[in-house]
Structure formats: C-alpha cells, structure tokens
C-alpha positions as CSV (number, residue, x, y, z in Angstrom):
1,M,3.9,-46.4,-13.2
2,R,3.5,-50.3,-10.8
3,V,0.3,-51.5,-11.0
4,I,0.3,-54.5,-8.2
5,L,-3.0,-56.8,-8.4
6,I,-3.6,-59.3,-5.4
7,N,-6.5,-61.8,-4.3
8,G,-7.3,-63.0,-7.7
9,K,-7.5,-66.3,-9.4
10,I,-5.4,-65.1,-12.1
11,Y,-5.7,-67.5,-15.4
12,V,-2.1,-68.1,-16.4
13,E,-2.3,-71.4,-18.2
14,K,-3.8,-74.7,-18.2
15,N,-4.1,-75.8,-14.4
16,R,-1.9,-73.0,-13.5
17,F,-3.5,-69.9,-11.9
18,C,-1.8,-67.4,-9.6
19,E,-3.3,-64.7,-6.7
20,G,-1.1,-61.7,-7.8
21,L,1.2,-59.9,-10.4
22,L,2.8,-56.7,-10.7
23,I,2.5,-54.6,-14.0
24,E,5.5,-52.1,-14.9
25,K,5.2,-49.7,-17.8
26,G,2.3,-51.9,-19.4
27,I,4.4,-55.5,-19.2
28,I,4.1,-58.0,-16.5
29,K,6.8,-58.3,-14.7
30,E,6.4,-60.9,-12.0
31,I,3.3,-63.3,-10.8
32,G,2.9,-65.4,-7.7
33,S,1.0,-65.7,-4.6
34,N,-0.3,-62.7,-2.5
35,D,3.0,-62.9,-0.1
36,Q,4.9,-62.8,-3.2
37,I,3.7,-59.7,-4.8
38,G,2.2,-58.2,-1.9
39,K,5.8,-57.5,-0.6
40,L,6.5,-55.6,-3.9
41,K,6.2,-51.8,-3.8
42,G,3.7,-50.1,-6.5
43,D,2.3,-46.8,-7.1
44,K,-1.0,-48.3,-7.1
45,V,-2.6,-51.5,-5.7
46,I,-5.8,-53.4,-6.9
47,D,-7.4,-55.7,-4.8
48,L,-9.2,-58.5,-6.9
49,Q,-11.4,-59.6,-4.3
50,G,-11.1,-63.4,-5.1
51,K,-12.6,-62.5,-8.8
52,T,-11.3,-64.5,-11.8
53,V,-9.0,-63.1,-14.4
54,L,-8.3,-63.8,-17.7
55,P,-6.5,-62.3,-20.6
56,G,-8.1,-60.0,-22.6
57,F,-9.7,-61.3,-25.6
58,N,-8.2,-61.1,-29.4
59,D,-11.3,-60.9,-31.8
60,S,-9.2,-62.6,-35.0
61,H,-12.1,-61.3,-37.6
62,L,-14.5,-58.5,-37.3
63,H,-15.5,-55.1,-38.6
64,L,-15.1,-52.4,-35.9
65,S,-16.5,-50.0,-37.9
66,G,-18.9,-52.0,-39.0
67,I,-20.0,-52.6,-35.6
68,G,-20.2,-49.0,-35.0
69,A,-22.2,-48.1,-37.8
70,A,-24.5,-50.5,-36.9
71,M,-25.7,-48.5,-33.9
72,F,-26.5,-45.5,-35.9
73,N,-28.2,-47.4,-38.6
74,C,-31.6,-49.0,-39.3
75,N,-31.0,-52.0,-37.0
76,L,-33.0,-55.1,-38.5
77,M,-31.8,-57.7,-35.9
78,G,-34.1,-60.1,-34.7
79,T,-37.0,-59.2,-37.3
80,N,-39.2,-62.3,-37.2
81,S,-41.4,-61.5,-40.4
82,I,-41.0,-59.3,-43.8
83,E,-43.6,-56.8,-42.0
84,E,-41.6,-56.2,-39.0
85,V,-38.2,-55.4,-41.5
86,I,-41.0,-52.7,-43.5
87,Q,-42.0,-51.5,-40.2
88,R,-38.8,-51.0,-38.6
89,G,-37.6,-49.1,-41.9
90,I,-40.9,-47.2,-42.0
91,N,-40.4,-46.1,-38.5
92,F,-36.7,-45.4,-38.7
93,L,-37.1,-43.3,-42.0
94,R,-39.9,-41.4,-39.9
95,E,-37.2,-40.3,-37.2
96,N,-34.8,-39.5,-39.6
97,P,-36.8,-37.7,-42.3
98,N,-33.6,-36.2,-44.3
99,L,-32.1,-39.1,-45.3
100,Q,-30.5,-39.4,-48.8
101,V,-30.7,-43.0,-48.4
102,L,-32.1,-45.6,-45.6
103,Y,-29.2,-48.6,-45.2
104,G,-30.3,-51.0,-42.9
105,R,-28.7,-54.5,-42.0
106,G,-29.7,-57.7,-39.9
107,W,-32.4,-59.5,-41.8
108,N,-32.4,-63.4,-42.0
109,Q,-35.2,-65.0,-43.8
110,D,-34.3,-68.2,-41.9
111,Y,-35.8,-66.7,-38.8
112,F,-38.8,-65.1,-40.2
113,I,-41.6,-67.1,-38.3
114,F,-44.9,-65.2,-39.5
115,G,-45.8,-64.4,-43.3
116,E,-43.7,-65.9,-46.2
117,K,-40.3,-67.2,-45.2
118,R,-38.3,-65.8,-48.3
119,L,-35.8,-63.4,-49.8
120,L,-36.6,-59.9,-49.2
121,I,-37.3,-58.4,-52.9
122,K,-37.4,-54.8,-54.4
123,E,-41.4,-54.6,-53.7
124,D,-41.1,-55.1,-49.8
125,L,-38.8,-52.2,-49.8
126,D,-41.0,-50.0,-51.9
127,R,-43.6,-50.1,-49.3
128,I,-41.1,-48.2,-47.1
129,S,-40.2,-45.5,-50.0
130,R,-40.4,-45.2,-53.6
131,E,-38.7,-41.4,-53.3
132,I,-35.3,-42.3,-51.8
133,P,-32.9,-45.5,-52.7
134,I,-33.3,-48.3,-50.1
135,I,-30.3,-50.9,-49.2
136,F,-31.4,-53.7,-46.7
137,D,-28.1,-56.0,-46.4
138,R,-29.3,-59.7,-45.0
139,V,-27.1,-60.4,-41.5
140,C,-24.2,-62.1,-43.8
141,G,-23.2,-58.9,-45.6
142,H,-23.2,-61.4,-48.7
143,L,-26.9,-60.5,-50.3
144,S,-28.7,-57.0,-50.2
145,V,-31.7,-56.0,-51.5
146,G,-32.6,-52.7,-52.8
147,N,-35.7,-50.7,-54.0
148,T,-37.0,-50.1,-57.3
149,R,-35.6,-46.1,-57.0
150,A,-32.1,-47.7,-56.1
151,L,-32.4,-49.6,-59.1
152,E,-33.4,-46.9,-61.2
153,L,-30.5,-45.0,-59.8
154,L,-28.0,-47.7,-60.9
155,G,-29.5,-48.2,-64.4
156,V,-29.2,-51.9,-64.3
157,N,-31.2,-54.1,-66.4
158,S,-31.3,-57.7,-67.2
159,N,-28.3,-57.7,-68.9
160,T,-25.9,-56.1,-65.9
161,I,-23.3,-58.5,-65.2
162,V,-21.0,-57.8,-62.3
163,N,-17.6,-60.6,-61.8
164,G,-17.9,-62.4,-59.0
165,G,-21.8,-61.3,-57.8
166,T,-25.0,-61.8,-59.3
167,I,-28.1,-59.5,-59.8
168,E,-30.9,-61.8,-59.5
169,L,-34.1,-62.0,-62.0
170,D,-37.6,-62.6,-61.1
171,E,-39.8,-64.9,-63.0
172,K,-40.5,-61.9,-66.0
173,G,-36.7,-61.7,-66.1
174,K,-36.6,-58.4,-64.7
175,P,-34.2,-57.7,-61.8
176,N,-35.7,-58.2,-58.5
177,G,-33.8,-55.8,-56.3
178,I,-31.4,-59.0,-54.8
179,F,-27.6,-58.2,-55.3
180,T,-25.1,-61.0,-54.3
181,E,-21.1,-60.8,-53.3
182,S,-19.4,-58.3,-55.5
183,A,-22.6,-57.0,-57.1
184,V,-23.6,-55.8,-53.5
185,A,-20.9,-53.0,-54.2
186,L,-23.0,-51.1,-56.6
187,L,-25.4,-50.8,-54.3
188,Y,-23.6,-49.5,-51.6
189,S,-22.1,-46.7,-54.3
190,L,-25.5,-45.1,-53.7
191,I,-24.6,-44.1,-50.3
192,P,-23.0,-40.7,-49.6
193,P,-19.7,-40.8,-48.4
194,K,-19.4,-40.6,-44.5
195,S,-17.6,-37.7,-43.3
196,Y,-14.1,-38.1,-41.1
197,K,-15.9,-37.5,-38.1
198,D,-18.8,-39.5,-38.5
199,R,-16.5,-42.7,-39.3
200,E,-14.2,-41.7,-36.7
201,M,-17.4,-41.6,-33.9
202,E,-18.2,-44.8,-35.1
203,F,-15.1,-46.4,-34.7
204,L,-14.6,-45.0,-31.7
205,K,-18.4,-46.0,-30.3
206,A,-17.5,-49.3,-31.3
207,Q,-14.1,-49.6,-29.3
208,D,-15.9,-48.8,-25.9
209,Y,-18.2,-51.3,-26.7
210,L,-15.8,-53.7,-27.4
211,L,-13.7,-52.8,-24.4
212,S,-16.8,-53.6,-22.2
213,L,-16.9,-56.7,-23.4
214,G,-13.2,-57.5,-22.6
215,V,-12.0,-57.5,-26.1
216,T,-8.9,-55.4,-25.9
217,S,-7.2,-57.0,-29.2
218,V,-9.0,-56.9,-33.1
219,Q,-7.9,-58.2,-36.1
220,S,-10.5,-55.8,-38.1
221,C,-11.4,-55.5,-41.8
222,D,-12.2,-51.8,-41.8
223,V,-10.8,-50.7,-45.1
224,V,-13.0,-52.4,-48.1
225,V,-12.1,-50.9,-51.6
226,D,-13.4,-52.0,-55.0
227,S,-13.9,-50.4,-58.5
228,T,-16.7,-48.8,-57.1
229,N,-15.9,-47.4,-53.7
230,R,-12.9,-46.3,-52.8
231,E,-13.5,-43.5,-50.0
232,S,-13.0,-46.6,-47.3
233,E,-9.3,-46.2,-47.6
234,C,-9.9,-43.0,-45.4
235,M,-10.0,-45.7,-42.6
236,F,-6.2,-45.9,-42.9
237,N,-5.8,-42.4,-42.1
238,I,-8.5,-42.2,-39.4
239,I,-7.1,-45.1,-37.2
240,K,-3.6,-43.7,-37.7
241,G,-5.3,-40.4,-36.3
242,L,-6.9,-41.8,-33.5
243,Y,-3.6,-43.4,-32.1
244,K,-1.6,-40.3,-32.9
245,E,-4.2,-38.7,-30.5
246,K,-4.1,-41.3,-28.4
247,K,-7.6,-42.5,-28.9
248,L,-6.9,-45.8,-29.9
249,K,-7.0,-47.7,-26.5
250,I,-7.7,-51.0,-28.1
251,R,-5.0,-53.5,-30.0
252,Y,-5.6,-53.0,-33.5
253,S,-4.2,-54.9,-36.6
254,H,-5.4,-54.6,-40.0
255,Q,-7.3,-56.9,-42.3
256,F,-7.4,-54.4,-45.6
257,N,-9.8,-55.8,-48.6
258,Y,-8.9,-55.3,-51.7
259,Q,-10.6,-57.6,-54.9
260,R,-8.5,-56.1,-57.8
261,I,-4.9,-56.9,-58.2
262,E,-4.0,-53.0,-59.4
263,D,-5.7,-51.6,-56.0
264,F,-3.3,-53.7,-53.8
265,H,-0.5,-52.9,-56.0
266,R,-1.4,-49.2,-55.1
267,Y,-1.3,-50.1,-51.4
268,I,2.1,-51.6,-51.9
269,D,3.1,-48.7,-53.6
270,G,1.7,-46.2,-51.0
271,E,0.4,-47.3,-47.4
272,L,2.9,-50.0,-46.8
273,K,5.5,-48.0,-47.0
274,S,3.7,-45.0,-44.6
275,E,4.6,-44.3,-41.2
276,G,2.2,-43.7,-38.1
277,Y,2.4,-47.7,-37.3
278,D,4.0,-49.0,-34.0
279,D,3.1,-52.9,-34.0
280,I,2.1,-52.4,-30.2
281,Y,-1.1,-50.7,-30.8
282,L,-1.7,-50.0,-34.4
283,S,-0.2,-53.1,-36.9
284,K,-0.3,-52.7,-40.5
285,G,-1.9,-56.4,-40.4
286,G,-2.3,-58.1,-43.7
287,L,-4.6,-58.9,-46.9
288,K,-8.4,-59.9,-46.5
289,L,-9.7,-61.7,-49.5
290,F,-13.3,-63.1,-50.3
291,C,-13.2,-65.9,-52.2
292,D,-16.9,-67.1,-51.8
293,G,-20.0,-66.1,-49.9
294,S,-22.5,-67.6,-47.0
295,L,-23.9,-70.3,-46.5
296,G,-27.4,-68.5,-45.4
297,A,-27.2,-67.2,-48.7
298,R,-26.5,-70.0,-50.7
299,T,-23.5,-68.1,-51.9
300,A,-20.9,-70.3,-50.3
301,L,-18.8,-72.1,-53.2
302,M,-19.5,-75.7,-52.3
303,L,-18.0,-79.0,-54.6
304,E,-21.5,-80.2,-55.2
305,D,-24.7,-78.8,-55.3
306,Y,-26.4,-77.5,-52.3
307,K,-28.9,-80.3,-51.1
308,D,-31.9,-77.7,-51.3
309,A,-31.1,-76.0,-54.1
310,P,-30.0,-78.2,-57.1
311,G,-28.0,-76.7,-59.6
312,N,-26.6,-74.4,-57.3
313,K,-22.9,-74.6,-56.1
314,G,-22.7,-71.0,-54.6
315,V,-20.4,-68.2,-56.1
316,E,-16.7,-67.9,-56.7
317,V,-16.1,-64.5,-56.1
318,L,-12.2,-64.8,-56.9
319,T,-11.1,-67.6,-58.9
320,E,-8.0,-69.6,-58.2
321,R,-5.7,-67.9,-60.6
322,E,-6.7,-65.0,-59.2
323,L,-6.1,-65.6,-55.5
324,S,-2.5,-67.1,-56.5
325,N,-1.6,-64.2,-58.0
326,F,-2.9,-62.0,-55.1
327,V,-0.8,-64.6,-52.6
328,K,2.2,-64.4,-54.8
329,L,2.6,-60.6,-54.8
330,A,1.6,-60.6,-51.0
331,T,4.6,-63.0,-49.9
332,E,7.0,-61.5,-52.0
333,N,6.2,-58.3,-50.5
334,K,6.0,-59.9,-46.6
335,I,2.4,-59.1,-46.5
336,R,-0.1,-61.9,-44.4
337,V,-3.4,-63.1,-46.1
338,V,-6.4,-64.0,-44.7
339,I,-9.2,-65.5,-47.1
340,H,-13.0,-65.6,-46.1
341,A,-13.9,-69.4,-47.2
342,I,-16.8,-71.0,-46.0
343,G,-17.9,-73.5,-48.6
344,N,-15.8,-76.7,-49.0
345,G,-15.1,-75.6,-52.5
346,A,-13.7,-72.7,-51.6
347,V,-11.7,-74.0,-48.6
348,Q,-10.2,-76.4,-51.3
349,R,-9.0,-73.5,-53.6
350,V,-7.3,-71.7,-50.6
351,I,-5.8,-75.2,-49.6
352,N,-4.4,-75.5,-53.5
353,V,-3.2,-71.8,-53.4
354,Y,-1.4,-71.9,-49.9
355,K,0.1,-75.5,-50.6
356,D,1.6,-74.1,-53.2
357,S,2.8,-71.1,-51.6
358,I,4.4,-72.6,-49.0
359,E,5.8,-75.3,-50.9
360,K,8.0,-72.3,-52.5
361,W,8.7,-69.9,-49.2
362,G,8.5,-72.2,-46.9
363,N,6.5,-72.6,-43.5
364,K,8.5,-71.8,-40.7
365,D,8.3,-70.2,-37.3
366,N,8.9,-66.6,-39.1
367,Y,6.9,-67.6,-42.4
368,L,3.7,-64.9,-43.0
369,R,0.9,-67.6,-41.4
370,H,-1.6,-66.9,-44.4
371,G,-4.8,-68.4,-42.8
372,I,-8.2,-69.1,-43.6
373,I,-11.3,-66.9,-42.1
374,H,-14.0,-69.3,-41.4
375,C,-13.7,-72.2,-42.7
376,Q,-17.1,-74.0,-42.0
377,I,-17.9,-76.8,-44.6
378,T,-15.2,-79.2,-44.9
379,T,-14.3,-82.8,-45.3
380,R,-12.2,-84.7,-43.1
381,E,-9.3,-85.1,-45.9
382,Q,-9.5,-81.0,-46.2
383,L,-8.9,-80.7,-42.1
384,K,-5.8,-83.0,-42.3
385,K,-4.5,-80.7,-45.1
386,I,-4.7,-77.7,-43.3
387,A,-3.1,-79.6,-40.0
388,K,-0.3,-81.0,-42.1
389,L,0.4,-77.3,-43.9
390,K,-0.2,-75.6,-40.3
391,I,-2.5,-73.3,-42.0
392,P,-3.9,-70.8,-39.4
393,V,-8.0,-70.8,-39.0
394,M,-10.0,-68.0,-38.0
395,Y,-13.0,-69.9,-36.5
396,Q,-16.3,-68.0,-35.1
397,P,-18.2,-70.6,-32.9
398,I,-21.2,-68.2,-32.6
399,F,-22.0,-68.6,-36.4
400,L,-23.3,-72.0,-34.6
401,D,-26.2,-70.2,-33.0
402,Y,-28.1,-69.6,-36.8
403,D,-25.8,-72.5,-38.8
404,R,-26.8,-75.6,-36.7
405,K,-30.1,-74.8,-37.6
406,I,-29.8,-74.9,-41.8
407,V,-26.4,-76.9,-42.0
408,K,-27.8,-80.1,-43.0
409,E,-30.3,-78.8,-45.0
410,R,-28.0,-77.0,-47.0
411,V,-25.3,-79.5,-47.4
412,G,-26.5,-82.9,-46.2
413,E,-25.7,-84.7,-43.1
414,D,-22.4,-86.6,-43.8
415,L,-20.9,-83.1,-44.5
416,A,-22.6,-81.1,-41.6
417,N,-21.0,-84.0,-39.2
418,T,-17.2,-82.9,-40.5
419,S,-17.8,-78.8,-40.8
420,Y,-17.5,-76.4,-37.9
421,A,-14.5,-78.4,-36.6
422,F,-13.0,-76.8,-34.5
423,N,-12.0,-79.7,-31.6
424,T,-10.7,-81.6,-34.5
425,L,-8.5,-79.2,-36.2
426,Y,-7.1,-78.2,-32.5
427,K,-6.5,-81.5,-31.8
428,L,-4.8,-82.2,-35.1
429,G,-2.5,-79.5,-34.2
430,A,-3.5,-76.8,-36.3
431,P,-3.2,-72.8,-35.2
432,I,-6.9,-72.2,-34.5
433,S,-8.2,-68.7,-33.3
434,F,-11.4,-67.7,-32.7
435,G,-13.5,-64.3,-33.7
436,T,-17.2,-63.2,-34.0
437,D,-17.2,-61.5,-37.6
438,G,-19.1,-58.8,-35.8
439,P,-21.3,-57.3,-36.9
440,V,-22.3,-60.3,-38.7
441,E,-22.7,-61.8,-35.5
442,N,-22.7,-60.8,-31.6
443,C,-19.2,-59.7,-30.9
444,N,-19.7,-60.5,-27.1
445,P,-16.6,-63.1,-26.6
446,F,-18.8,-65.1,-24.1
447,I,-21.4,-66.0,-26.4
448,N,-18.7,-67.2,-28.5
449,L,-17.1,-69.5,-26.0
450,Y,-20.6,-70.7,-24.9
451,F,-21.0,-71.7,-28.7
452,A,-17.3,-73.3,-28.6
453,V,-18.0,-75.6,-25.4
454,T,-22.0,-76.1,-26.0
455,R,-22.2,-76.2,-29.8
456,G,-25.7,-75.3,-29.0
457,G,-26.0,-79.3,-28.6
458,F,-25.0,-79.5,-32.6
459,N,-22.2,-82.4,-33.2
460,L,-21.2,-82.7,-29.5
461,G,-18.3,-84.5,-30.5
462,E,-16.7,-81.6,-31.3
463,K,-17.2,-79.3,-28.1
464,M,-14.2,-77.8,-27.0
465,K,-12.4,-77.9,-23.0
466,L,-13.0,-74.7,-21.8
467,E,-9.5,-73.7,-21.3
468,D,-8.6,-74.9,-24.8
469,A,-11.2,-72.2,-25.9
470,I,-9.8,-69.3,-23.6
471,D,-6.1,-70.3,-25.4
472,V,-7.5,-70.1,-28.4
473,Y,-9.1,-66.8,-28.2
474,T,-6.2,-65.1,-26.5
475,L,-2.9,-66.8,-27.4
476,G,-4.1,-68.4,-30.7
477,S,-5.4,-65.3,-31.9
478,A,-2.3,-63.3,-30.9
479,F,-0.1,-66.1,-33.3
480,N,-1.8,-64.7,-36.5
481,E,-0.1,-61.6,-35.5
482,H,3.0,-63.0,-35.0
483,K,2.5,-61.7,-31.2
484,E,2.2,-65.0,-29.5
485,R,5.1,-64.1,-27.0
486,V,3.8,-60.7,-26.3
487,K,0.4,-61.1,-25.9
488,G,-2.2,-63.4,-24.8
489,R,-0.7,-64.6,-21.6
490,L,-0.6,-63.4,-18.0
491,K,3.3,-64.2,-18.1
492,P,6.1,-62.3,-17.2
493,G,7.1,-60.4,-20.4
494,Y,3.6,-60.3,-21.9
495,V,1.6,-57.1,-22.0
496,G,-0.3,-56.1,-18.8
497,D,-4.1,-57.0,-21.1
498,L,-6.7,-58.3,-18.4
499,I,-10.4,-58.6,-17.7
500,L,-11.8,-59.2,-14.3
501,L,-15.2,-61.2,-14.8
502,D,-18.2,-61.1,-12.0
503,K,-18.5,-64.6,-12.0
504,D,-15.7,-67.8,-12.0
505,I,-15.7,-69.0,-15.3
506,F,-13.9,-72.1,-14.5
507,K,-17.0,-73.0,-11.7
508,I,-20.3,-72.0,-13.3
509,P,-22.1,-74.2,-15.3
510,E,-21.6,-74.2,-19.1
511,E,-25.0,-72.7,-19.8
512,E,-24.2,-69.8,-17.9
513,I,-20.8,-69.0,-19.5
514,K,-23.0,-66.6,-21.9
515,D,-24.5,-64.5,-19.8
516,I,-20.9,-63.4,-17.9
517,K,-19.9,-59.8,-17.8
518,V,-16.6,-57.9,-17.4
519,Q,-16.3,-55.7,-14.1
520,M,-13.0,-54.1,-15.4
521,T,-10.6,-53.9,-18.8
522,M,-7.0,-53.7,-18.4
523,V,-4.8,-52.6,-21.6
524,N,-1.2,-51.5,-20.8
525,G,-1.6,-52.4,-17.4
526,E,-4.2,-49.0,-17.3
527,I,-7.8,-49.5,-16.5
528,I,-9.9,-48.5,-19.5
529,Y,-13.5,-49.8,-18.6
530,Q,-14.9,-50.3,-15.2
531,R,-18.7,-51.3,-14.5
C-alpha cells in the first residue's frame, strides 16, 4: 500500500523540514515539497493541515507490563500522607473484597506533606488489614513494605539475610516490614501467579496507552527472573504470541533481567535459540542487570557516604566480579548488556567492567553497545571516561521532577552539579538516549522532553536544545538496538513510524511542551491511533 502525506511540517533533521512524504509497504520512499509529493500516486492521501510531524518516540528503558499492571492494582501515586496511603488501600480492598493479596505501588515519603514524613512500616499496612498479606512498593520499585501477615507467611526474622538486598529492623531488632533491592522479591513471592490472559490484557492496555502518547518503539524490561519468581519468563511466550497473532502494534525489544548466572545460562541454552522473532517488530534485545538501587530509597551505591545518612553508601546488588562474569558470558554469545547504575559507586563499577570488555572485544560500529541505564550521580571524570569508551547511556530526564528536590541533600552540592549531565555527555560525543522507566515515572514523552530542555530549573547549564533532545529520543534510542539506519528519522529507507502533534513543538514556549497531545500515530505506515 502506498500512503501519501502532504501539507505538513515534517521534521527530517536539525534545521530541515519537508511538507510531504510517501510510504510504501511500511517504508518511507520519498520526501519533499507538496508539489513533489503531490504528483505521486498513492492508495491513500492524508492532508496534515499544516501540523507538525515527528518520528515516533523510542523509549529506551521502561517496563511495559508494569505500566499495564499499574492500571489494575492499587494506585498509590500522588499520595500526600501515610493516612492517604492507608485510605487508598482500604478503599481498594473494599472494592475488591476477594483479593488474596493486596498489592500497590507509587508512594513516596518525600511527597508527604501531612503528618509524618517517613518510610511506611508494617504497622501502617496492618491498619488496612491483618488478614491478608499487603505489599506496597515505593515509587522507585527498589523498596517495598509488607504488613505483619506478609512477614508471618514469609517466616522472616532478625537473622534473615538476602544477598543484594536488606530486610530492615526496628529499634527492638525486629523486621519492620521494609525490604530493599533483591529482598523485595521475597514479598513478590506471596503474589499469586497471574494467568496468561491477565498478563496479555495488561500488556495490550499498556501498548494502547503508549501509542496514544506517540511512543512507537520500546526497549522494555518485562522478564524478571530470580530464585523466588520464575513465572515472569512466560512473558517471552506472551509477547511472541501477540506478535504471531498480529496484536503487537508497537515495536518491542527485550531487556530481560537475570541476576543469577545460572538463570542466564538457561536463557542462552533455550530462549536465545528459539524462533518467533523478526527483529523488525520483535527483537530479542539484551540482558538487563541491577548494580544498585535508587537515590530516593538511599540504596543507590555511592563512592562516599550519603550526606544525609552518614555510614550509608547504598546497596551493592551485584559485585564488580559478578557483573564482569555476566558481561563476559553475554559478549561471548553476542548478547548486549544494559546495567542499572544510579550512584557514582555503581557507575564506576560498570565503567570498569565495560572498559575491560571493550579492551578485549573492541568497540567498533558492530560492537554490542553494552550500556548504562540511568547513570544519574556522576563525577566529571566518569563522564569523560564514558564518552571516551563510547558507552551508550539511557537517561530519564523526567527523574528530575523528583530528584532535583533531594539530590543536593543526598549527595552534596558539588556532586549534584555534575549529575544528570545529559547535555555534557551529549556534547562529549557519547551515545545517549531517553526513556522514562515507566511505571516508575510518567511514560509521557512530552513531559520527559520538557525536563530535558528546561531541567525544571535545576542546573540550567545542562539544558538540551529541543532538536538535540528529539534526536536523542528517536535516533539515539534506535542506536541502542543497532537500528539507527532504519528507525528514528523520517527519511527514505526508514520505517514509516511517525506522530502528528496538536501544537508546533518548535514554536511554542518551553513550558507548553509537556502539554502537547498526539493527534495521530502511524506505525509502518498504518494509522494505529487517532485522537
């Protein structure tokens, strides 16, 4: 099918626009003026009525199934007090009286403005119910709290130890319900396995939502496997099934998470060799690892103590040696690795591991492009090393919405001034991309862009130019997947993935960028969403 779009303001690249383009069999064949494109023959002609067109956004790191699940679980986003968290739990349980486990996510103690401003503990959740286990995740997902019933079912006590995580104790030396990092998986083991249909429904709901926001590609971590929870591996089959049934409308690349080397070996011997992928809509992607936690939960791994928590340097989820073993095995099997690293201690470990790998395997254009997810707290020296090694970094500008309010308090002013350094790293020539880590943050790309170009007022020297930010969010994200020659631009030879905006993003004040709405989303030259 030949689809012609005319009379638009189509972004081609910096300082270059065209009025129309031709898409044939999902691929852009020609671009040009209205006169040039208007002379061509097409099966369908779409008048863009002067509106602005961008390439579809490519979120370089999120959790699509988590976004869908959040639409069905107890939503704790925006709660402004412990009392409101408790009340939302009571209301949700009242509306769903047959729940075996109450699960919710999204609370953030730093946003509590009424009553105590602290982490939740088991006694808070006991006020909702002591009959069934309750699990409430902090917004970051790196800290969770369970009620007394949850702790009883798990049989945890003062002596329970989890590698790569913690079970916090109260002043009497008893578990207070707070679990961090790898220990959170213990709480998740209480949640009954979801049916195939439920998981599929969550995935499709999230997919439709992302497409309505103009996101046409995702690099998503939905397969999370550890010693207590293996049923998430069924996501491989669910997503392949959706592709086979032609229900997969968004381009999807895996970031599958294994924290145990034996589980990764199982993937190499099994899923890696399986069929059902086309590398156009569905890609095998790469291995995602956790090196540390989050800044908000003070589990991000730092080189020095937190300024507001002396004696605490965060949590080391995987050691440098463990990371090195994973990267070596992945590289030998030509599998890309992306590592979650937020604190400068974690970032340093990842740099060390990748440097060793690059020195052995090289870093040419066909290199695997092992990358860093988040890379929030950094020194100038670390930024230079990342750029020199050409390590791809997957940033989340939207994290500034919250972190700009706490970062100086957590790490000190000097280190805060060299952190969230999107623009510095971009100018140094490092390959960077943008994502949202949804559902940790809002997956709306326009809010993300807003924080990239305004910084929310924080460290304005790191503001990015709008065109640079758009390129990073499209072509930069495609680079992660080795697809920068077929995706991320509106040029001949690239896929016909594009979005039509209700406002001209290049003309409106920066403050209005976050309010832009998508009027139409096309994937492969087909209209997938229309407002």
